[in-house]
Structure formats: structure tokens, C-alpha cells
VOPAGU-2260 file (C-alpha; in pm, 1 decimal, decimal comma):
REM VOPAGU-2260
SITE   aa  ch    i         X         Y         Z
SITE  MET   A    0   -2325,2    1515,4    -696,5
SITE  ALA   A    1   -2198,4    1170,4    -560,1
SITE  PRO   A    2   -2037,7    1202,7    -214,1
SITE  THR   A    3   -1652,7    1185,0    -212,5
SITE  LEU   A    4   -1634,9    1054,2     144,7
SITE  THR   A    5   -1763,6     720,1     262,8
SITE  SER   A    6   -2028,3     731,9     543,8
SITE  ARG   A    7   -1763,3     647,0     802,9
SITE  GLN   A    8   -1524,3     918,0     674,3
SITE  ALA   A    9   -1814,6    1176,5     674,4
SITE  GLU   A   10   -1905,4    1081,2    1033,5
SITE  GLU   A   11   -1538,0    1127,7    1141,7
SITE  LEU   A   12   -1524,1    1470,9     971,0
SITE  HIS   A   13   -1851,9    1588,0    1130,2
SITE  LYS   A   14   -1734,7    1495,9    1476,0
SITE  SER   A   15   -1398,9    1665,3    1424,3
SITE  ILE   A   16   -1573,8    1987,6    1311,6
SITE  ILE   A   17   -1807,4    1990,8    1604,0
SITE  ALA   A   18   -1526,2    1924,5    1851,3
SITE  TYR   A   19   -1313,4    2200,1    1687,7
SITE  LEU   A   20   -1602,2    2453,4    1705,5
SITE  SER   A   21   -1666,2    2363,9    2074,6
SITE  ALA   A   22   -1298,3    2384,9    2160,0
SITE  ASN   A   23   -1270,8    2730,5    2009,5
SITE  GLN   A   24   -1563,4    2884,1    2199,1
SITE  LEU   A   25   -1821,9    2857,9    1917,5
SITE  PRO   A   26   -2092,8    2670,7    2106,3
SITE  ASN   A   27   -2385,8    2796,3    1903,7
SITE  ALA   A   28   -2225,6    2685,1    1574,4
SITE  ALA   A   29   -2139,7    2344,6    1721,9
SITE  ALA   A   30   -2497,2    2302,3    1865,2
SITE  ALA   A   31   -2651,1    2399,7    1524,0
SITE  LEU   A   32   -2439,0    2144,6    1342,1
SITE  ARG   A   33   -2512,6    1872,7    1609,8
SITE  THR   A   34   -2886,3    1940,0    1563,3
SITE  GLU   A   35   -2854,9    1931,1    1178,3
SITE  LEU   A   36   -2675,2    1591,8    1203,0
SITE  ASN   A   37   -2895,9    1445,8    1478,6
SITE  LEU   A   38   -2586,0    1378,2    1704,0
SITE  GLY   A   39   -2716,7    1348,0    2058,2
SITE  GLU   A   40   -2526,7    1298,7    2386,0
SITE  ASP   A   41   -2551,6     929,8    2342,4
SITE  VAL   A   42   -2341,9     955,9    2028,2
SITE  PHE   A   43   -2123,8    1256,4    2089,3
SITE  ASP   A   44   -2046,9    1288,4    2456,2
SITE  ALA   A   45   -1771,2    1484,3    2633,5
SITE  ALA   A   46   -1517,8    1207,9    2598,4
SITE  THR   A   47   -1579,3    1187,6    2227,6
SITE  ALA   A   48   -1539,2    1567,8    2192,5
SITE  LYS   A   49   -1206,7    1549,8    2376,2
SITE  LYS   A   50   -1090,2    1275,6    2138,8
SITE  TYR   A   51   -1168,0    1466,6    1822,6
SITE  GLU   A   52   -1096,8    1831,0    1938,6
SITE  THR   A   53    -732,8    1851,8    1784,0
SITE  LEU   A   54    -788,7    1604,3    1498,0
SITE  LEU   A   55    -894,9    1863,1    1243,8
SITE  GLU   A   56    -595,7    2103,2    1317,5
SITE  ARG   A   57    -349,0    1804,5    1305,3
SITE  LYS   A   58    -483,9    1690,6     960,0
SITE  TRP   A   59    -482,4    2052,7     835,8
SITE  THR   A   60    -122,5    2114,8     961,4
SITE  SER   A   61       2,1    1787,3     809,7
SITE  ILE   A   62    -154,8    1878,2     467,6
SITE  ILE   A   63     -10,2    2231,9     481,6
SITE  MET   A   64     340,2    2090,9     569,7
SITE  ASP   A   65     322,1    1833,0     288,1
SITE  LEU   A   66     222,0    2102,8      30,9
SITE  GLU   A   67     501,0    2336,7     157,6
SITE  THR   A   68     755,9    2049,1     115,7
SITE  ARG   A   69     632,6    1979,1    -228,4
SITE  ASN   A   70     645,1    2344,6    -313,9
SITE  GLU   A   71    1003,2    2371,7    -189,3
SITE  THR   A   72    1102,1    2059,9    -402,0
SITE  LEU   A   73     944,2    2206,7    -707,9
SITE  GLN   A   74    1104,4    2549,6    -646,2
SITE  SER   A   75    1445,9    2378,8    -600,3
SITE  GLU   A   76    1399,8    2199,6    -938,3
SITE  LEU   A   77    1300,2    2528,8   -1099,0
SITE  ASP   A   78    1595,3    2708,7    -953,1
SITE  ASN   A   79    1843,9    2448,0   -1082,9
SITE  ALA   A   80    1678,2    2391,6   -1420,8
SITE  THR   A   81    1872,2    2460,4   -1730,1
SITE  PRO   A   82    1759,0    2445,5   -2091,2
SITE  SER   A   83    1950,5    2119,9   -2143,8
SITE  SER   A   84    1803,3    1968,8   -1819,3
SITE  LEU   A   85    1447,3    2065,4   -1927,7
SITE  SER   A   86    1500,5    1896,0   -2257,0
SITE  LYS   A   87    1613,2    1579,6   -2089,6
SITE  ARG   A   88    1331,1    1544,3   -1835,4
SITE  ASN   A   89    1227,0    1202,3   -1972,8
SITE  ASP   A   90    1588,5    1084,9   -2016,8
SITE  PRO   A   91    1668,7     796,6   -1773,4
SITE  ALA   A   92    2023,1     939,0   -1746,0
SITE  SER   A   93    1883,2    1253,8   -1596,2
SITE  TRP   A   94    1589,5    1106,1   -1391,6
SITE  LEU   A   95    1577,8    1181,0   -1021,2
SITE  PRO   A   96    1313,7    1055,8    -775,1
SITE  LYS   A   97    1025,4    1275,9    -682,8
SITE  SER   A   98     728,5    1258,4    -432,8
SITE  PRO   A   99     498,1    1098,0    -383,7
SITE  PRO   A  100     628,0     739,7    -402,8
SITE  ARG   A  101     463,6     493,8    -633,1
SITE  HIS   A  102     413,9     246,3    -344,3
SITE  THR   A  103     434,2     260,3      32,6
SITE  LEU   A  104     464,5    -114,9     142,1
SITE  GLU   A  105     385,8    -211,8     495,3
SITE  SER   A  106     409,5    -550,3     673,6
SITE  HIS   A  107     731,6    -546,7     889,1
SITE  ARG   A  108     669,7    -503,9    1257,1
SITE  GLU   A  109    1002,1    -335,5    1332,5
SITE  THR   A  110    1263,1    -102,7    1162,6
SITE  ILE   A  111    1355,2    -186,6     800,3
SITE  ASN   A  112    1741,1    -201,3     792,3
SITE  CYS   A  113    1806,2    -298,5     425,0
SITE  VAL   A  114    1667,7    -348,4      74,2
SITE  ALA   A  115    1784,9    -519,0    -239,9
SITE  PHE   A  116    1643,5    -553,2    -590,9
SITE  HIS   A  117    1631,0    -876,5    -785,6
SITE  PRO   A  118    1853,3    -822,5   -1094,2
SITE  ILE   A  119    1588,4    -943,7   -1339,1
SITE  PHE   A  120    1245,5    -976,1   -1195,1
SITE  SER   A  121    1029,8    -718,6   -1024,1
SITE  SER   A  122    1111,0    -852,7    -680,6
SITE  ILE   A  123    1259,4    -655,7    -392,6
SITE  ALA   A  124    1378,8    -795,6     -57,9
SITE  SER   A  125    1371,0    -607,4     272,0
SITE  GLY   A  126    1533,0    -704,3     597,5
SITE  SER   A  127    1418,2    -588,2     944,3
SITE  ASP   A  128    1474,0    -578,3    1311,6
SITE  ASP   A  129    1169,6    -814,1    1334,4
SITE  TYR   A  130    1417,5   -1101,6    1233,2
SITE  THR   A  131    1239,8   -1146,3     895,4
SITE  ILE   A  132    1304,0   -1087,7     527,2
SITE  LYS   A  133    1013,5    -997,5     304,4
SITE  ILE   A  134     989,6   -1031,6     -70,8
SITE  TRP   A  135     766,7    -781,6    -246,1
SITE  ASP   A  136     667,2    -712,8    -606,9
SITE  TRP   A  137     762,1    -355,5    -652,6
SITE  GLU   A  138     560,2    -313,4    -971,3
SITE  LEU   A  139     232,7    -436,7    -820,6
SITE  GLY   A  140     303,5    -313,1    -463,1
SITE  GLU   A  141     223,5    -650,4    -310,3
SITE  LEU   A  142     384,2    -871,5     -47,1
SITE  GLU   A  143     489,8   -1202,2    -198,3
SITE  LYS   A  144     660,7   -1393,2      85,9
SITE  THR   A  145     798,6   -1364,5     434,2
SITE  ILE   A  146    1120,8   -1553,7     501,2
SITE  LYS   A  147    1199,6   -1665,4     860,7
SITE  GLY   A  148    1531,7   -1811,6     971,0
SITE  HIS   A  149    1742,8   -1555,0    1135,8
SITE  THR   A  150    1716,3   -1533,0    1515,3
SITE  ARG   A  151    1811,9   -1164,8    1542,5
SITE  ALA   A  152    1777,2    -847,8    1340,6
SITE  VAL   A  153    1847,3    -880,9     961,9
SITE  LEU   A  154    2102,9    -603,7     883,4
SITE  ASP   A  155    2166,3    -641,1     514,3
SITE  VAL   A  156    2050,6    -830,2     198,1
SITE  ASP   A  157    2189,4    -863,9    -147,1
SITE  TYR   A  158    2110,4   -1055,8    -471,0
SITE  GLY   A  159    2378,7   -1207,2    -683,1
SITE  GLY   A  160    2581,3   -1513,9    -745,9
SITE  PRO   A  161    2742,0   -1714,7   -1033,7
SITE  ARG   A  162    2617,9   -1675,4   -1386,2
SITE  GLY   A  163    2319,4   -1877,4   -1467,5
SITE  GLY   A  164    2189,1   -1847,7   -1107,9
SITE  CYS   A  165    2073,4   -1588,6    -861,0
SITE  LEU   A  166    2077,0   -1618,0    -490,9
SITE  LEU   A  167    1972,5   -1393,6    -208,1
SITE  ALA   A  168    2222,5   -1336,7      78,5
SITE  SER   A  169    2133,9   -1201,9     419,0
SITE  CYS   A  170    2329,5   -1121,5     728,9
SITE  SER   A  171    2227,3   -1063,1    1082,0
SITE  SER   A  172    2297,0    -978,6    1444,4
SITE  ASP   A  173    2273,1   -1353,7    1513,3
SITE  LEU   A  174    2634,9   -1365,4    1363,7
SITE  THR   A  175    2541,5   -1565,4    1059,8
SITE  ILE   A  176    2505,7   -1518,2     682,0
SITE  LYS   A  177    2234,0   -1714,9     509,0
SITE  LEU   A  178    2181,9   -1796,3     138,0
SITE  TRP   A  179    1833,3   -1839,9      -4,1
SITE  ASP   A  180    1738,5   -1973,4    -342,5
SITE  PRO   A  181    1466,4   -1760,8    -517,0
SITE  ALA   A  182    1414,1   -2042,8    -778,4
SITE  ASP   A  183    1319,7   -2282,6    -501,7
SITE  ASP   A  184    1072,5   -2064,9    -311,1
SITE  TYR   A  185    1357,4   -1898,2    -121,9
SITE  LYS   A  186    1472,0   -2214,7      45,2
SITE  ASN   A  187    1766,6   -2170,0     285,7
SITE  ILE   A  188    2041,6   -2357,5     107,0
SITE  ARG   A  189    2339,8   -2259,3     324,0
SITE  THR   A  190    2425,6   -2081,9     652,5
SITE  LEU   A  191    2775,5   -1939,7     684,7
SITE  PRO   A  192    2890,5   -1898,7    1047,6
SITE  GLY   A  193    3234,0   -1755,8    1143,4
SITE  HIS   A  194    3202,5   -1396,1    1247,0
SITE  ASP   A  195    3241,3   -1326,8    1618,2
SITE  HIS   A  196    2989,9   -1033,7    1624,9
SITE  SER   A  197    2700,3    -880,5    1429,2
SITE  VAL   A  198    2736,9    -906,6    1055,9
SITE  SER   A  199    2645,7    -556,7     933,8
SITE  ALA   A  200    2686,0    -568,6     553,0
SITE  ILE   A  201    2709,0    -816,7     281,7
SITE  ARG   A  202    2771,2    -801,7    -102,3
SITE  PHE   A  203    2822,7   -1051,0    -376,3
SITE  ILE   A  204    3157,7    -987,7    -550,4
SITE  PRO   A  205    3110,8    -948,9    -927,3
SITE  SER   A  206    3288,4   -1189,4   -1155,8
SITE  GLY   A  207    3600,0   -1087,7   -1344,9
SITE  ALA   A  208    3865,2   -1049,1   -1075,5
SITE  ALA   A  209    4207,4   -1124,7   -1213,0
SITE  GLY   A  210    4378,1   -1382,9    -992,9
SITE  ALA   A  211    4050,0   -1485,6    -832,4
SITE  PRO   A  212    3966,4   -1837,3    -965,5
SITE  LEU   A  213    3650,3   -1862,5    -759,8
SITE  SER   A  214    3524,6   -1527,7    -896,7
SITE  GLY   A  215    3144,4   -1530,0    -942,8
SITE  ASN   A  216    3108,3   -1745,7    -635,7
SITE  LEU   A  217    3245,1   -1495,3    -388,3
SITE  LEU   A  218    3070,9   -1297,3    -116,4
SITE  VAL   A  219    3213,4   -1027,5     113,8
SITE  SER   A  220    3079,2    -951,0     458,7
SITE  ALA   A  221    3164,3    -670,5     709,5
SITE  SER   A  222    3117,6    -714,9    1084,2
SITE  ARG   A  223    3128,3    -556,3    1424,4
SITE  ASP   A  224    3409,4    -803,5    1499,9
SITE  LYS   A  225    3642,2    -551,5    1308,2
SITE  THR   A  226    3701,7    -783,8    1012,5
SITE  LEU   A  227    3589,3    -829,9     648,3
SITE  ARG   A  228    3550,2   -1190,2     534,9
SITE  ILE   A  229    3543,9   -1335,0     177,3
SITE  TRP   A  230    3331,9   -1645,2     134,1
SITE  ASP   A  231    3309,7   -1912,1    -137,9
SITE  ILE   A  232    2930,5   -1965,6    -158,1
SITE  THR   A  233    2966,0   -2312,5    -334,3
SITE  THR   A  234    3151,0   -2458,5     -31,5
SITE  GLY   A  235    3044,7   -2225,9     242,7
SITE  TYR   A  236    3410,9   -2175,7     343,6
SITE  CYS   A  237    3560,7   -1844,5     448,5
SITE  VAL   A  238    3858,8   -1811,6     200,5
SITE  ARG   A  239    3992,7   -1473,5     323,9
SITE  THR   A  240    3975,1   -1274,4     647,6
SITE  LEU   A  241    4081,4    -909,8     609,3
SITE  HIS   A  242    4216,6    -734,6     917,9
SITE  GLY   A  243    4283,8    -358,6     946,9
SITE  HIS   A  244    3989,0    -177,6    1088,7
SITE  SER   A  245    4024,0    -110,4    1453,7
SITE  SER   A  246    3642,0    -106,5    1528,6
SITE  TRP   A  247    3303,3    -199,6    1385,3
SITE  VAL   A  248    3309,0    -231,5    1005,1
SITE  ARG   A  249    2968,6     -98,2     900,7
SITE  ASP   A  250    2972,9    -117,7     520,4
SITE  VAL   A  251    3158,1    -267,9     221,4
SITE  CYS   A  252    3135,7    -218,9    -149,8
SITE  PRO   A  253    3302,9    -427,9    -420,6
SITE  SER   A  254    3425,3    -286,3    -755,5
SITE  PRO   A  255    3246,0    -391,3   -1070,8
SITE  ASP   A  256    3526,9    -612,1   -1184,4
SITE  GLY   A  257    3562,5    -779,1    -834,8
SITE  ARG   A  258    3924,8    -665,3    -784,6
SITE  PHE   A  259    3879,6    -407,4    -511,0
SITE  LEU   A  260    3673,5    -346,3    -197,4
SITE  VAL   A  261    3607,2     -18,8     -21,6
SITE  SER   A  262    3503,6     -51,7     351,4
SITE  THR   A  263    3433,2     192,5     630,1
SITE  GLY   A  264    3308,5     199,4     993,1
SITE  ASP   A  265    3340,0     324,6    1344,3
SITE  ASP   A  266    3723,6     382,5    1325,7
SITE  MET   A  267    3632,2     675,2    1093,8
SITE  THR   A  268    3867,3     547,5     820,4
SITE  VAL   A  269    3793,1     453,2     459,3
SITE  ARG   A  270    3997,8     156,1     335,9
SITE  LEU   A  271    4053,8      46,2     -26,4
SITE  TRP   A  272    4157,7    -322,8     -51,0
SITE  ASP   A  273    4317,3    -504,3    -349,0
SITE  ILE   A  274    4166,7    -859,3    -335,1
SITE  SER   A  275    4295,5    -960,8    -669,6
SITE  VAL   A  276    4632,8   -1061,7    -522,1
SITE  LEU   A  277    4704,8   -1389,3    -337,4
SITE  GLU   A  278    4734,3   -1211,8      -7,3
SITE  PRO   A  279    4478,5    -917,8      -4,2
SITE  GLU   A  280    4600,6    -603,1     148,6
SITE  THR   A  281    4492,8    -251,7     228,9
SITE  LYS   A  282    4591,1     -44,1     -67,8
SITE  LEU   A  283    4482,3     287,4      81,2
SITE  ILE   A  284    4360,5     438,9     407,8
SITE  MET   A  285    4167,7     765,6     402,0
SITE  TYR   A  286    4103,3     992,3     699,0
SITE  GLY   A  287    3878,2    1291,7     739,9
SITE  HIS   A  288    3541,9    1213,0     884,6
SITE  GLU   A  289    3474,9    1334,6    1243,6
SITE  HIS   A  290    3238,2    1066,2    1354,1
SITE  PHE   A  291    3150,3     701,9    1284,3
SITE  ASN   A  292    3107,1     626,4     913,5
SITE  GLU   A  293    2786,7     456,6     812,1
SITE  CYS   A  294    2818,0     386,5     441,1
SITE  CYS   A  295    3038,8     382,6     127,1
SITE  ALA   A  296    3011,2     338,5    -243,5
SITE  LEU   A  297    3254,1     310,5    -536,4
SITE  ALA   A  298    3184,5     541,7    -826,8
SITE  PRO   A  299    3096,4     376,8   -1154,7
SITE  PRO   A  300    3321,1     460,7   -1459,9
SITE  SER   A  301    3030,1     660,4   -1593,5
SITE  SER   A  302    3093,6     918,0   -1323,3
SITE  TYR   A  303    3462,9     960,6   -1397,4
SITE  GLN   A  304    3399,7    1244,9   -1644,9
SITE  TYR   A  305    3228,3    1448,8   -1369,1
SITE  LEU   A  306    3476,2    1366,3   -1090,2
SITE  ALA   A  307    3798,1    1404,1   -1284,9
SITE  PRO   A  308    3790,5    1783,6   -1284,0
SITE  LEU   A  309    3745,1    1777,7    -892,8
SITE  ALA   A  310    4065,7    1568,1    -880,5
SITE  GLY   A  311    4251,8    1813,0   -1108,0
SITE  LEU   A  312    4278,7    1569,6   -1399,4
SITE  LYS   A  313    4264,4    1684,0   -1757,2
SITE  LYS   A  314    4093,2    1369,3   -1878,6
SITE  PRO   A  315    3909,4    1104,0   -1689,4
SITE  PRO   A  316    4070,4     776,8   -1599,3
SITE  PRO   A  317    3995,6     474,1   -1827,4
SITE  ALA   A  318    3671,2     289,2   -1759,8
SITE  SER   A  319    3875,4     -28,3   -1716,4
SITE  SER   A  320    4011,0     125,2   -1393,4
SITE  THR   A  321    3732,5      38,4   -1150,7
SITE  ALA   A  322    3834,6     197,8    -821,6
SITE  GLU   A  323    3922,2     551,8    -913,1
SITE  PHE   A  324    3668,8     747,1    -696,2
SITE  MET   A  325    3444,1     668,1    -393,6
SITE  ALA   A  326    3191,5     831,2    -160,5
SITE  THR   A  327    3139,3     792,8     209,5
SITE  GLY   A  328    2854,2     901,0     446,8
SITE  SER   A  329    2898,8     961,8     811,6
SITE  ARG   A  330    2736,4    1047,9    1145,2
SITE  ASP   A  331    2916,5    1376,5    1120,2
SITE  LYS   A  332    2632,0    1464,6     876,5
SITE  THR   A  333    2861,2    1500,9     577,7
SITE  ILE   A  334    2941,9    1309,8     257,9
SITE  ARG   A  335    3296,1    1292,1     133,3
SITE  LEU   A  336    3430,0    1230,5    -218,6
SITE  TRP   A  337    3764,0    1054,3    -249,9
SITE  ASP   A  338    4015,0     963,0    -526,3
SITE  ALA   A  339    4234,8     656,1    -547,2
SITE  ARG   A  340    4524,0     860,5    -411,2
SITE  GLY   A  341    4341,2     907,1     -79,8
SITE  THR   A  342    4260,7    1274,8    -145,7
SITE  CYS   A  343    3930,0    1418,1     -25,2
SITE  LEU   A  344    3791,8    1593,0    -330,8
SITE  ALA   A  345    3483,8    1744,7    -179,3
SITE  THR   A  346    3277,9    1745,2     139,9
SITE  LEU   A  347    2907,0    1773,4      72,4
SITE  VAL   A  348    2717,1    1950,3     346,6
SITE  GLY   A  349    2341,6    1967,7     374,5
SITE  HIS   A  350    2205,8    1687,2     593,5
SITE  ASP   A  351    2097,4    1766,0     942,9
SITE  ASN   A  352    2158,7    1424,6    1080,7
SITE  TRP   A  353    2351,7    1100,3    1025,3
SITE  VAL   A  354    2396,9    1003,3     661,1
SITE  ARG   A  355    2286,7     643,5     636,8
SITE  ALA   A  356    2314,8     555,6     264,2
SITE  VAL   A  357    2484,6     686,4     -50,4
SITE  ILE   A  358    2446,9     562,5    -409,4
SITE  PHE   A  359    2567,2     683,8    -743,8
SITE  HIS   A  360    2320,0     746,1   -1025,0
SITE  PRO   A  361    2381,5     489,0   -1298,8
SITE  SER   A  362    2450,9     768,2   -1545,3
SITE  GLY   A  363    2733,0     886,4   -1315,4
SITE  LYS   A  364    2615,3    1244,2   -1297,3
SITE  TYR   A  365    2453,2    1240,0    -955,4
SITE  LEU   A  366    2508,6    1101,0    -607,8
SITE  LEU   A  367    2196,8    1026,6    -393,6
SITE  SER   A  368    2198,4    1008,4     -13,0
SITE  ALA   A  369    1955,3     922,9     258,8
SITE  SER   A  370    1970,7    1040,8     614,1
SITE  ASP   A  371    1822,7    1025,5     956,6
SITE  ASP   A  372    1690,9    1385,7     887,5
SITE  ARG   A  373    1413,6    1203,1     684,0
SITE  THR   A  374    1536,8    1352,1     351,6
SITE  LEU   A  375    1675,4    1212,6      34,4
SITE  ARG   A  376    1923,7    1448,6    -133,7
SITE  CYS   A  377    2053,3    1454,6    -494,1
SITE  TRP   A  378    2395,8    1600,3    -556,6
SITE  ASP   A  379    2503,2    1704,7    -901,5
SITE  LEU   A  380    2863,5    1591,6    -968,5
SITE  SER   A  381    2893,9    1800,2   -1283,3
SITE  GLN   A  382    2844,9    2103,9   -1058,6
SITE  GLY   A  383    3104,5    2008,6    -805,0
SITE  GLY   A  384    2859,3    1825,3    -583,6
SITE  LYS   A  385    2591,1    2094,6    -557,4
SITE  CYS   A  386    2270,8    1973,2    -392,7
SITE  VAL   A  387    2011,2    2018,6    -664,9
SITE  LYS   A  388    1715,0    1831,5    -520,1
SITE  VAL   A  389    1576,7    1748,9    -169,9
SITE  LEU   A  390    1291,8    1516,1    -102,2
SITE  GLY   A  391    1165,9    1600,1     245,0
SITE  ASN   A  392     976,0    1362,9     481,5
SITE  VAL   A  393    1063,5    1056,2     260,0
SITE  HIS   A  394     976,9     864,3     571,9
SITE  GLU   A  395     804,8     951,6     894,6
SITE  ALA   A  396    1116,9     865,1    1095,5
SITE  PHE   A  397    1490,4     807,4    1016,0
SITE  VAL   A  398    1562,2     677,5     662,4
SITE  THR   A  399    1793,3     371,8     703,6
SITE  CYS   A  400    1854,3     249,0     358,4
SITE  LEU   A  401    1852,0     321,8     -10,8
SITE  ARG   A  402    1903,5     114,9    -320,8
SITE  TRP   A  403    1881,9     173,9    -698,8
SITE  ALA   A  404    1742,4    -109,5    -916,0
SITE  PRO   A  405    2016,4    -264,4   -1129,5
SITE  GLY   A  406    2010,8    -193,1   -1496,7
SITE  ILE   A  407    1877,4    -441,0   -1755,7
SITE  ILE   A  408    2128,1    -581,1   -2002,6
SITE  LYS   A  409    1982,5    -569,5   -2345,7
SITE  GLU   A  410    1878,3    -906,6   -2477,8
SITE  SER   A  411    2043,4    -860,3   -2815,5
SITE  VAL   A  412    2384,3    -828,3   -2640,0
SITE  VAL   A  413    2331,3   -1132,1   -2418,2
SITE  ALA   A  414    2221,4   -1334,8   -2725,0
SITE  ALA   A  415    2531,8   -1227,9   -2919,3
SITE  GLU   A  416    2750,5   -1339,1   -2630,8
SITE  VAL   A  417    2593,8   -1673,9   -2616,0
SITE  GLN   A  418    2610,5   -1719,1   -2986,4
SITE  ASN   A  419    2982,3   -1644,5   -2982,2
SITE  GLY   A  420    3045,9   -1861,7   -2679,2
SITE  GLU   A  421    3126,1   -1560,1   -2460,3
SITE  ALA   A  422    2866,6   -1595,8   -2178,9
SITE  GLY   A  423    3085,5   -1807,8   -1957,1
SITE  GLY   A  424    3258,0   -1517,3   -1791,8
SITE  GLY   A  425    3556,4   -1287,9   -1839,6
SITE  THR   A  426    3581,6    -995,2   -2074,9
SITE  PRO   A  427    3392,4   -1056,3   -2401,7
SITE  LYS   A  428    3614,5   -1045,3   -2705,6
SITE  ARG   A  429    3565,8   -1042,5   -3079,4
SITE  ASN   A  430    3843,0   -1114,2   -3327,9
SITE  GLY   A  431    4092,9   -1119,3   -3044,0
SITE  ALA   A  432    4017,6    -760,9   -2923,5
SITE  GLU   A  433    3824,0    -624,9   -2640,1
SITE  ARG   A  434    3478,4    -488,0   -2732,3
SITE  PRO   A  435    3265,9    -250,1   -2538,4
SITE  GLY   A  436    3071,0    -377,0   -2237,3
SITE  PRO   A  437    2701,5    -486,1   -2263,5
SITE  ASP   A  438    2444,2    -218,8   -2334,0
SITE  VAL   A  439    2265,2    -160,8   -2002,8
SITE  GLN   A  440    1935,3       6,6   -1983,5
SITE  ILE   A  441    1885,7     223,9   -1674,9
SITE  ARG   A  442    1588,3     141,7   -1459,4
SITE  CYS   A  443    1447,0     455,2   -1303,8
SITE  ILE   A  444    1349,1     284,0    -973,0
SITE  ILE   A  445    1477,3     337,3    -621,4
SITE  ALA   A  446    1368,8     207,3    -289,2
SITE  THR   A  447    1403,4     333,8      65,0
SITE  GLY   A  448    1339,4     180,6     407,1
SITE  GLY   A  449    1297,4     344,3     744,1
SITE  VAL   A  450    1241,8     325,9    1121,0
SITE  ASP   A  451     874,0     384,3    1039,5
SITE  ARG   A  452     870,3      15,4     915,9
SITE  LYS   A  453     774,3     124,7     563,1
SITE  LEU   A  454     937,8      39,2     230,1
SITE  ARG   A  455     880,6     305,6     -33,0
SITE  ILE   A  456     922,2     267,6    -407,5
SITE  PHE   A  457    1001,4     580,6    -622,3
SITE  ALA   A  458     967,4     512,2    -993,8
SITE  ASN   A  459     935,2     708,0   -1322,4
């Protein structure tokens, strides 16, 4: 039978076994194995024995712990399985991540703070405390490029921009926002100064905002200077500064139509902003968390059917209303679900440490969260927010970020829009009437980053 281990691995194993036997008062067995393997004092001395004496136990313990975690995950899936869920196991709308990850990507020298998927290609960007951004191919699991330019930690990254073009935006503790062009080898095409403290979050604002003529060219940033800023990426100018938070603004999320923003931070509030008006203002302020808030997300219209019962609604709001529900994660270890009236619909309890990221499943049925407790949790909104899956030890240290790959717009729909002259922006129409939005194919791919400096890809 061909050996499974390489000669180096076999040698390490032999030394570990001998050291283990010696440490557990089995000198005869250890001596017999040494004789059999011709390991004399010149190869295996007391210092070597000390080095290897706990290695076997550590490896064994880690394997057992990994198996126990996987067993718990499978048992949880089994306990929450229903006939309908079993029949939809290969349905993207029901897909949830599972261990092990497809790829574990390593190259950063410090904590990974943020990740973002390219909307079309199999590229993913990660930003780190090591001041760099790295571009990876998530399909192949390979590093493509390292981008240098920031002089402090990179805190967030996002892909987006006007139709017909895609840019990468990054923000940093160096107080700046930078724009990079993927089509030109990620050349730095613009730097946006203006914030007075660390810029902690950044997002492109989708096109379609009524009363926003620059829509498609807008970017929003959140900062430790207590403000949100809206930027025109074509000129580099800050066109709006939003005041209201009384402390560090840690996260911001725009609505799909670009009309609203939700933001949160160290003042423990959640704020909903209407940016479609000439003078943007806080539409709503929500209170409830008991520690600093780390993250927020607006619910997609696909989730309205599951969240409406929690809000006491007989039927879900129309899909055209894009800021009906939202989720926030906090250092108080909880996730809260809110409606557009400012009511807390549910408090999701389960994490044992700070909640660092929340994202809605594209199908709308689930909410996913990542935490400093090293877990990724999946909450079923159709069951009132019940936790139906836990991935333990997603990283070897705190999990700092979580993103879902954007869906793919079917080519037939895009082609039809171009043919009818509709690809320039706004709501596509046919015969003077609104028609349904484009058919978007869910991509079953998520990425997580952590303090362990690793980027992990979970895919179907």
C-alpha cells in the first residue's frame, strides 16, 4: 500500500508518538519504537522530546473538537429540517453556508477588516490593518494583486459606480477615501479627503433615487467624526454632510433605489435618512441596543413577506417601498429587527460576543450574522427569527466581516433593456407601464474575514 504521509510528515508523527509515550511513563514502548526507527540521541534528544511531547494530544484534541462542531451543525440542520426544506436542498433560495469553506486565502499580515465581491467577475477585495487591499480570484482561490496606497488601516471596501463602469472604493483610518479602477489594473484614480477622523464604512449608492440627479455617481461614507458624507465620484466633491449621530458612526447601508440610508454607531441609535429630498434629514431614530452598534442592513423586498407578520401586517408592503425593515448588530451580543415606524420587531439572542456583521439572504427568508464568538449564525425569518444553523469556529479568532456575492442579472433581460433603449437608468418601462425588475440569479457564495488574517470562501 502506498504511504499516505510524506517522509517529513511520517518523521514528525514518529517523534510525536515517542515523545507522548515517554511523557506518559511508557519508556519501554518508547525505546522499542526508537530502536525500530533507528532514532538515536543525535536525532531525538531531550530537547526534541520536550518539543513534541504535547503535539499529539493537541492535534487529537483539535480533530475531536472539529468533529464535534460538525456533528452539532449537522444535528442542528436535522432538528430544523422539514419535508419542504429537504426537497429544496439544492435551491439557491434555501442555500445556507456549511463547513468546510471552499477556500481559505492567506496573504495579509494583519487583521482583515472588510471584503467586497466584484459584481460580475470572480474577484473579491479584502482590506486589512496592514494598510493594503488584496484582490483575489474566489473561484480559483488565488491572490491576483496587492494594492498599496493607504497609510493606515483599510476599514471598508465596496464595488460599484455608474452604469457601464465599475470602481472599487476604499476607506481608511488615514481619513481618506480612495477610488480604484479595476479596468486599469486597479489604478488609483481619485482620493477624497474631507473627514476629520477615521472613515469606518463606505457604500456606493445605487442609481434610481428620485430627486438625485447625480444618482449612479454617488458614494456614502461613515466616520468617527460623527458624520455621514455623500460624495460625487465624478468630481470628487462632498455634496452632502449629514449630522445627527453624537458619536462614532460605524456602518451605513443604502436602499436599493438610492433614496434612503440607514446608519448606526457608538451612540447606540439606528437612524433612517431620506436623501431623496434637497435637504436630507433623519426620517427616524431607533433606540434599544445597550452597547455600541457595529453593523446594519436594510431588508430586501424579498424579505417583506416574512417580516410583515412580525410587524402585525396582514399583507407585506409593496416591493417599491425600499426601506420598510432593517437589522442591526451590536456589542450587546444581540441583533434587532426594526420596521419603518421605529418599532423593534424582534431581538435575536444567541451570540456570545460582539455581533460584527449582518446580511440578509437574497431570497429574503434568512438573516446571517458573524460575531467575535467565531461563529456564523443563520436566522430563519419565516420562523420569527429562530436560529436554525450555527457554523462554529468559522475563524480561529474574531470574525470581523461578512459579505454575500451579488446576484447575476440574466443576460436576456439586459439585452432586452438595451434593445428597447432602457439601459440608461431609471425604472424600465414597456408600453408606458412599469414592468417587473430584472431576473436576478442568486449566487450561493459568501466570504468572511477575521483577526486570524484569513479570508474564507463558502460556496455551494
